[in-house]
N, C-alpha and C positions, 0 to 999 in steps of 0.2 A: 288592140291597134298589132298587127303582126309582128313578131321579134324577127324581124328579119329581113334586108333591104331591099329593095326595090329592084329590077333589069338596070336603071337608070345609075343607082346609087351603085351598083356593079360597076360599070362600067365608069363612073365617077372614081372610084380608090383603086382601077385598074387602069387605067388612067394615069393619076398622078403616082402610082407606084413605079407603072413603065419611065417618067417624068423624071421623078428624083431618087430610081433607081441607084443611078451613078453619083451622089451627093455623098462626098465624104460628110461626117456630123460638121453641125456646125457652120456650112456652106449655107452661101445667102439665096434663100428660093424664094425674094418677096417679087423678084423683077417677073417670076413664073407665076406667081399666085396671082399678083395684079393683071397678069396676060392675060389667064384664064376666067377671069373675074370674080374668082373668088371669095372676095372681102365684099360681095352684095350679096353674097347668098340668106344669111339670117335676115335682112332687112327688108321692110315693104318700098312697094314699088314709088309712094310718092315720094321718098324723100332717094330714090335713085338705085334701091335694090334692088332683088331678084326677085321677091319673095318665098325662096326656098324657105324648106324646113328646118327643123333644129338636127334634125338625123342628117341631113346634107350635109352640114355644118359640123357634126361629131363624124363623117366620116374623111374629113378634111384636117381635123385634129387626129383622127387615126393615122391616116398620112404622113403627116408631119410626126409622128410621133415612131415610127417605123423607120424614119431616115433622123431624125434630128438635125435638120434640117435647122437653120438661123432664121427667122423670117418675124416682125411683128402680129404676127396676125393673131395668135390668145390673148396677147396686152391690146392690142391697137381696135381689133374686132369682136373680138368676146366682151373683153373686159368695159373696157371704155365705152368699145361702142354699144352693147346692152343698155351698160349703165343710162348713156346717155339718149337711151332711142324707150327707155322702161320710167325711166326715173326725172326725165330732165323737162324744162318747160319749151311750150310751141315752140319761140323763137329759138333756142337755141338746136331744133331737132331738122326747124327750117332750113339756118344759116350757114349750124358748122356741122351736123353729120353730115350732111351728103357728102364734105371731104375723107373724112373718115371711111363713107361706107367707097366711095371709091380709088379710095386710096391712095389719095392724093396727099394727104398729109396724115400724121400716126396720132394717134394719142396714149398714156397710161393713167391707168386707176390709180392715183392713190391712196390707200386706204389700211385695214388691217387686217388681222386673221377670220375676221368676219367677216368683212367686203361692207358693213353696214353703219361702220364707227375706221378710228383712224385717230393716232396717237398728235393732230393737229387743230388747234385751237382757231377763234377767228373773233375778229371783232366787227362791227356795222361804222364803213365808211363813213365820216361826214358830210352827208347831201353840200354842205357850203363852202367844201374844201376846194383847195386849186385841182389840179389837172383833171385825172381822167375818172376819179371817186365820184360813186353818186351815190344814190340811194341805194341801190341795187348790190352796191359793192361791199367785200369785204377785206379784209385785210386781214393775211394767212400768218401762222405763226406755228412754229414747231416744228419734228424731226420725227421722217414713218420711213423703217427701213425694211427692205427689199423688195419695193417698187418694179412690179414686170416689166421694162425695157426703160423704165424713169428713167435713165440719162439721155434716150438719143431721142425721146418721144417729143415731138412739135406742137404737143397740148398736154395739160398734166389737166385731169380731170378728180379733181378732190372733194372727201368723204369728211363734213365736216361736223362733228359730237358740237348739239344745241343745246345740251340738258333734259332731263326728262324725258329720255329717249327720243329726245327728238335729232333730224338731220337734216343739212343743209349740204347740195349740192355746191360744189365751185367752180370756178377753167379759166386758166390763166397757162399763157405764155411758157413753155421748156424754158425760153432765152428770157424770159421776164427779167426787169429788174428785184431783187430780194429772195429771187429762188436761186439754192445753193442743189449742184446734183452731183453725188460723189459717186464715184465706182469700189470698192477694193477688190479684195481675192476673193475668190468666187469659187464655189465648187465641182458648177458645173461652167462651163465655159461654152456649150453651148446658148445659156439661155442668161443673161443679163436683170442681174437685181442690183437697183441704186437704192442709196439712201437717197432722198428728195427733203433740204431741210429750206423751211421760208422765214426769212427775216423780214417780213411786214407787206410781204409783195402782195400788188394788190389785184383782188380773182372779181370775177363776177358771178355773181348768186345766178344759178343756173336749175333752181330747185321746182319742180314739179309739184301736183297732189301725190301726197300719200309715198314722201320720197321716203322713212325706214322702210316699210310692208313692201314697197317694190324693187328698192334694193335685194328685200332677203329672198324674193323669188329671184332677182338677177344671181345671186352668191348662188343658187340650186343651178342654174344653165352655165355658171362655172364652173364646177364642182364637177359637173356631167363632162362639162367640154375636157377637162383635162381628166377625168377617168380613161375616156377615148382616146387621148392625145397616149393615157399609158397602157391601155391596149396593143397599142401600134410600137408601142415600147418592146412590149412584154412577148410579141409576136414576133418580134426582129431577131430577141434574143434566141428565142427557140429554134428559130430557124436557121443560127449562126451554128447554135449547140448541133443542132440535126446534121447539119452538111458536115461541119468538124466528125461528128462518131461515123459518119460512112466513110469518110475519107483516111483518119487516125488509127495504126498499127500498131497493135501492141500484144506481145507474147503470138508472134507472128497470126493476129487476127486483128481486122478492125475492133473498132473499142464498142461500137455500137451491137455487138454482137454482145455483149454481155449483160448478163439481164438487169445487173446496179446498173446500168447505163441505159436500160431499156423503160425500166419503173420510174428512173428519174424525169427523163423526153415524158412519162404521158403522164405523169404524174402534173407537168407542168402545163402539157397541152390540157384537162381537165381544168385547172386552174383557169389556164387562158379562155375556156370556151364560157366560163362560168360568169366569167367577168367580162365578156364581150356580151350575153345576153342579157344581162342585168344595165349595162352601159345602154344598148339597144332601146330596154323597155325604157326605162329611166328617160331616153332622150326621146321617145313616143311622147310622155306623158309630158316634157316642157313645148313641145308647140303644138299644145293643146290650148286651144284661145288666150286670153290675155292675160296678163299681167296680173298676182291678187287672186287668183281664180285658183281652189285645188292646191293652194299653197306649203298646205302639210303633207298634202298624198304628197307632190314635185321635191320637195322637201326630205321627205323618207324616201322616196325613190334615188336622189340625190348621194344622199350618204348609203347608200348599200355600194351603186355605182362606184361609189370612189373608195370605201373598204376595200369592196373585192377586186378592186383593180390597182389598189396601191399594191395590198396583197402581191400578186400576179405581179406586175412589174417587182419589186421588191426581190420575190423569189426568183424568176423568169431571169434577173442582172449575177444574182447569185450561185444560181446552180450550171449557169451557161460557163461560166468563170470556170468552174469548177469538171466543169465536163473540156475544157481546153487545159487545163492543166496549168503550168506555169506559162504558157502564153497569153493566154486568158489576163496577167497580171500585169505588162509590158504594156510600155506606151505607143507601141507603134499596131499593137490590136484594138479597133472600135471597143472593145466591152466596156471599157474601165471608162469609156464618153456616156454609154448606156444605164454604166452601174452609179452613172453621176448623175445622171436626170434621176433615175428611178428615185436616189434618195434625197434628192431636191425637192421632188414632185410628192415624197411622202410627205416631207415637214412644211410645204406650202400651203397655207391655209389653216390651219392645225394638225395634230397629225394624228394619225390614224384614230389612238382613244377618242380622242370627238369622238369621229362619227361613229365608230362601233355604238360609245351610251348613244348615239341618235339611235342610230338601231333597232337596239335594245328597249330604249322609250315606244320608238315603233311598235315594237311588238307584244311588246307587257300592255299596251293602252286598253286593248279590248281585253 
């Protein structure tokens, strides 16, 4: 598949850039996302989706990364939505998923860094017991940290390890009895990470076939989507640095005329272009066939995209602050938001070393 955007995807990227250009970091973009039908992109028409490609989804994530607007798109559409689409049972896809697709309800995926696991345990509900608990229900216990948008989601899709590498999926209302959601001090003020604790909450088991294998594919797609966001973030940092270098005067010259600044900005551009190409390649692979097919190849490309995008985002945030000098460290300047998001993204779903090892294994396997 060519490593470039189609005309339609370029138009979408430009539309999103113009729409969100005036947004401050953390400003709510959810109404505009729903208005444009962006929540429908990665889903099939049978559940109300737009039958879009995964690369279309990557374009939206890149746009959100550029502006750092606040929206549960990543948590609800990408994480929980794709998990339900690929790993849930038919009833859930038929009855619950359409609300996620339309954006009328939001969901969060309660999972650990591997996606196909968590710190939550479960016991089977007594089918003879009172209330809504039935043979297909689970009673949830335990605490999971760093749940993306976990405090505000209407629904919680919970990954429950069952031993011997088995995994169940469970669905519970965010406001249900026995569910405690808290938000502590945040590194990144534009994306909420919550601690979710279950004190015997009753959840519905929604597992489809081959949950563990399908969630492994979902993990690859989540990493690619996050890498696309990181590329957008890096682009904005570079643009801010270039604009500042063109106007800031030092020793009677614009600082952009100094060789050291030129080299710094060119190095950033090269890193971002490489990361973007890798993300586009990985997003093309993510759109091929059904979950479970080519899982190893998809995982390798997702790891490569994750590594290069993480490094590009962190370097762009750090170097852009250096180009700005003292003003880049102030609360009044947006760069500190970009740095905080870059650092938070770097640590989400395992730090860089985990994915570097995955890339290394893929290169030495042959």
